N, C-alpha and C positions, 0 to 999 in steps of 0.2 A: 197670775200666772200663766202659764203656756204649756201647750202641747210641742214634747220633745219628738218624738217620731209615731208613725205608723206602720205596723207590720203587719199585714194579710196574712190570716191564715188562713188554708183550704182545704175542706173536706177530702180529702184521698180516699178508694179503694186499697191503692197499692203505692206504699211509699216509693220503694225503688222504681215502678214503671213512671210513677212523677218525678224524679230526680232524673231520669233519660228524658222525658219530654221535655222540662225545663233547660236541661244543657245544651237543648238542641235549639232554644232561644237565646244560649249564651250565660246563662245561667251557672252558677258554678256553688259547690257544697262549702257551705260554713260552718254548719253541723249537723253532725249527723245523730240518731239514736236508735239502733237497729230494735234493740229491746222496746222503748218507747211509739216506735214505727212513726218517730217522725224526723223531719231535716228542715234547719235554716236554707236557704237557697238566695246566693247575692248575685248583682247583675252590677256594676260599679258603685254609686251609694242606694242602689237599692234594695232591699229584702223582700222575702215572699216564706212562710210557712206552707210546710206541706204536712196534714196529721191524719193519721186513720183512725186515729180515735174517736175523732170527732164523729165518727160514723157510727157511734156504737148503736146507734138504733137507724140501721141504709133504710128502712122503708120511708122513712120521715122527707120529703122533699126539700131539696135547698136550691138555691142557684145564686149566685154569685159572679159579678164584673169587677175585674182587675183591669185597670187603665194604665197601660204601658207607654211612657213620653220618650222615644227614642230623639237624640238629636237631629239623626236625619232618618226619618220612616223609608225612605226608597232605598236606603243601603240598608238598612236594617230588614227591611222584605227580602230585598235579594240574599241577604245572609241566611235568613230562614230557610228560602229554599234552596241552597246549596248543602244546608243541613239536611235536607230530607224531608222535611215536611211539606204538605200538602197545603197553599194556603190561597185564598181567594186575590185578586188582582185589588190594589188599590182602589179607593172611591175617594171622593170628595162630600165629604156630607154635607146637610144644610145647616148646620151649625160651626162651618166652616173649617172643619177639621179632614186632612189628609189620612185615610184609614185602613187598616184591615182588620177583621174579625178572624178568631178561630177558638176553638172549645178543646180542652186539656181532655185526658184520659177519662177524667170524671165529671164533665161535664160544663166545670168552671169555664167562664165566656170570659175570653182575654181580646180587648180591644185594645189595640196600638196603632197609635196618630200622631200628628205632628200638624200644628197650625198650619190650614192650606197656604198662606202666602209664603212662608218661607221654606215649605216641602218643595225637594227636586224631583 
């Protein structure tokens, strides 16, 4: 048996605001259902779902991290800044990744990186 794919589903307060945020990272809408307050986003072969219904009980603490692996983290970092997001400088981590970290509008953590030896 094998796992065919994994698609994170993030709890969000506003699906439209999240769709706008992720568009600045380069994601496009693959599917969207405003009645459900849900969207499937796509960036190349990567998928991400954002869903308001997960927050039926918004007082419950939630924390999630999605790690994105662009093929050129330096160029992606520049692109995200050109798209209007305020992001920290790139750093090389103790575990050998060149990365930057940001939060989406709902506090979901995005760690974006590439192996340090191949990062530009």
